[in-house]
C-alpha positions as CSV (number, residue, x, y, z in Angstrom):
1,M,10.7,-104.9,28.9
2,S,7.9,-102.6,30.0
3,E,4.8,-102.1,27.9
4,A,5.9,-98.5,27.1
5,A,9.4,-99.7,26.0
6,E,7.9,-102.5,23.9
7,V,5.7,-99.9,22.0
8,R,8.8,-97.7,21.4
9,V,10.8,-100.7,20.0
10,H,7.9,-102.6,18.4
11,P,5.2,-100.0,17.7
12,P,1.8,-101.2,16.4
13,H,1.2,-101.5,12.7
14,G,0.8,-98.0,11.2
15,T,3.0,-96.3,13.8
16,V,6.7,-95.5,13.2
17,V,9.0,-94.5,16.0
18,A,12.3,-92.6,15.5
19,C,14.7,-92.1,18.4
20,E,18.2,-91.0,18.7
21,S,20.6,-93.9,18.6
22,G,23.5,-92.3,20.4
23,R,25.8,-93.3,17.5
24,G,26.3,-89.8,16.1
25,T,24.9,-86.3,16.1
26,F,21.8,-87.1,14.0
27,A,21.8,-90.9,13.7
28,L,18.5,-92.4,14.5
29,D,16.9,-95.8,15.0
30,V,13.6,-96.0,13.2
31,F,11.1,-98.7,14.2
32,A,8.2,-99.8,12.1
33,G,6.5,-102.8,13.7
34,R,9.2,-105.5,14.0
35,H,11.4,-103.7,11.4
36,R,14.4,-101.5,12.3
37,L,16.0,-98.9,10.0
38,T,18.7,-96.3,10.4
39,A,18.3,-92.7,9.4
40,D,21.0,-90.0,9.5
41,E,22.0,-86.8,7.8
42,P,24.9,-86.7,5.2
43,V,28.3,-85.5,6.3
44,A,27.8,-82.2,4.5
45,A,24.8,-81.5,6.9
46,G,26.7,-82.5,10.0
47,G,25.7,-86.1,10.2
48,D,27.7,-89.3,9.7
49,D,25.8,-90.6,6.7
50,T,25.0,-94.0,8.4
51,G,21.5,-94.1,6.8
52,P,19.2,-92.3,4.5
53,N,18.1,-88.8,5.4
54,P,14.4,-88.0,6.0
55,Y,13.8,-86.9,2.4
56,E,15.3,-90.1,1.1
57,L,13.0,-92.1,3.4
58,L,10.1,-90.1,2.0
59,A,11.3,-90.8,-1.6
60,A,11.7,-94.4,-0.6
61,A,8.0,-94.6,0.5
62,L,6.8,-93.2,-2.8
63,A,9.2,-95.5,-4.8
64,A,8.2,-98.6,-2.9
65,C,4.5,-97.9,-3.0
66,T,4.7,-97.3,-6.8
67,V,6.4,-100.6,-7.5
68,M,4.0,-102.5,-5.2
69,T,0.9,-100.9,-6.8
70,L,2.2,-101.7,-10.3
71,R,3.0,-105.2,-9.3
72,M,-0.5,-105.7,-7.9
73,Y,-2.1,-104.4,-11.0
74,A,0.2,-106.4,-13.3
75,R,-0.6,-109.6,-11.4
76,H,-4.3,-108.9,-11.3
77,K,-4.4,-108.2,-15.1
78,G,-2.0,-111.1,-15.9
79,L,0.5,-108.8,-17.6
80,P,3.9,-110.2,-18.6
81,V,5.9,-107.8,-16.4
82,A,9.3,-109.2,-15.4
83,T,10.7,-106.4,-13.3
84,I,9.6,-103.0,-12.1
85,R,11.9,-100.3,-10.8
86,C,11.2,-96.8,-9.6
87,A,13.6,-94.1,-8.8
88,V,12.5,-91.0,-6.9
89,T,14.5,-87.8,-6.6
90,H,13.7,-85.0,-4.2
91,R,14.8,-81.4,-4.9
92,K,13.8,-78.0,-3.9
93,I,13.1,-75.8,-6.9
94,H,12.2,-72.1,-7.3
95,A,8.4,-71.8,-7.6
96,E,8.8,-69.4,-10.5
97,D,10.4,-72.3,-12.5
98,C,7.2,-74.4,-12.1
99,A,4.7,-73.5,-14.8
100,D,1.8,-75.4,-13.4
101,C,2.3,-74.8,-9.7
102,E,-0.1,-72.7,-7.5
103,T,2.8,-71.3,-5.5
104,R,4.5,-68.4,-7.3
105,S,7.3,-67.4,-5.0
106,G,9.9,-69.0,-2.8
107,K,10.8,-72.7,-3.2
108,I,8.7,-75.8,-3.6
109,D,9.4,-79.5,-3.1
110,R,9.7,-81.5,-6.3
111,L,9.6,-85.3,-6.4
112,E,10.7,-86.7,-9.8
113,R,9.6,-90.3,-10.3
114,V,11.1,-92.5,-13.1
115,I,9.6,-95.9,-13.6
116,E,11.2,-98.7,-15.5
117,I,9.1,-101.7,-16.5
118,E,10.7,-104.8,-18.1
119,G,8.5,-107.1,-20.1
120,P,7.0,-107.4,-23.5
121,L,4.3,-104.7,-23.2
122,D,2.9,-102.5,-25.9
123,A,2.8,-98.7,-25.7
124,T,-0.9,-98.6,-24.7
125,T,-0.3,-101.0,-21.7
126,R,2.8,-99.1,-20.6
127,Q,0.8,-95.8,-20.7
128,R,-1.9,-97.5,-18.6
129,L,0.7,-98.6,-16.1
130,L,1.9,-95.0,-15.8
131,E,-1.7,-93.9,-15.0
132,I,-1.9,-96.7,-12.4
133,A,1.3,-95.4,-10.8
134,D,-0.5,-92.1,-10.0
135,R,-3.0,-94.1,-8.0
136,C,-0.5,-95.5,-5.6
137,P,-1.7,-94.6,-2.0
138,V,1.5,-92.7,-1.1
139,H,1.3,-90.7,-4.3
140,R,-2.3,-89.8,-3.5
141,T,-1.4,-88.9,0.1
142,L,1.4,-86.6,-1.0
143,E,-0.8,-84.8,-3.5
144,G,-3.8,-84.6,-1.2
145,E,-4.4,-82.3,1.8
146,I,-2.2,-83.3,4.7
147,R,-2.7,-82.3,8.3
148,I,0.0,-83.0,10.8
149,E,-1.2,-82.8,14.4
150,T,1.6,-82.6,17.0
151,R,1.4,-83.1,20.8
152,L,3.8,-83.9,23.6
153,A,3.8,-87.4,24.9
154,G,1.7,-87.8,28.1
155,S,-0.6,-85.0,27.2
């Protein structure tokens, strides 16, 4: 395998490569290091639903980072946390329906995160864990200023 092909199939840590799989209109192979995922669009959007859609992958990143951050904190503090679950739902909502949003017209993206923590924890500790969830790196990235720079390969 050439070096260029190796990077496409096994990109370096921190780089993710998505390429058409040839198994459907929108089906993709997604490579992150030595890991391979599938992405697609739902049937209603013209895909074959062979994997999560891009917004589901984005939601997965937030959910995964939230659980990992809470687990690290619980372990560091010696908290009796049995299981942590996080569900994230993405929706487009009308800006006018958002009381605390800067955007006042059109639609905005809304990520709703629901965290479930099993274990004998008091209300104060649970509230602290909710605050820690807001410190997860993906959460901070999504709420911060994001710049996306795009260029064609080879340039």
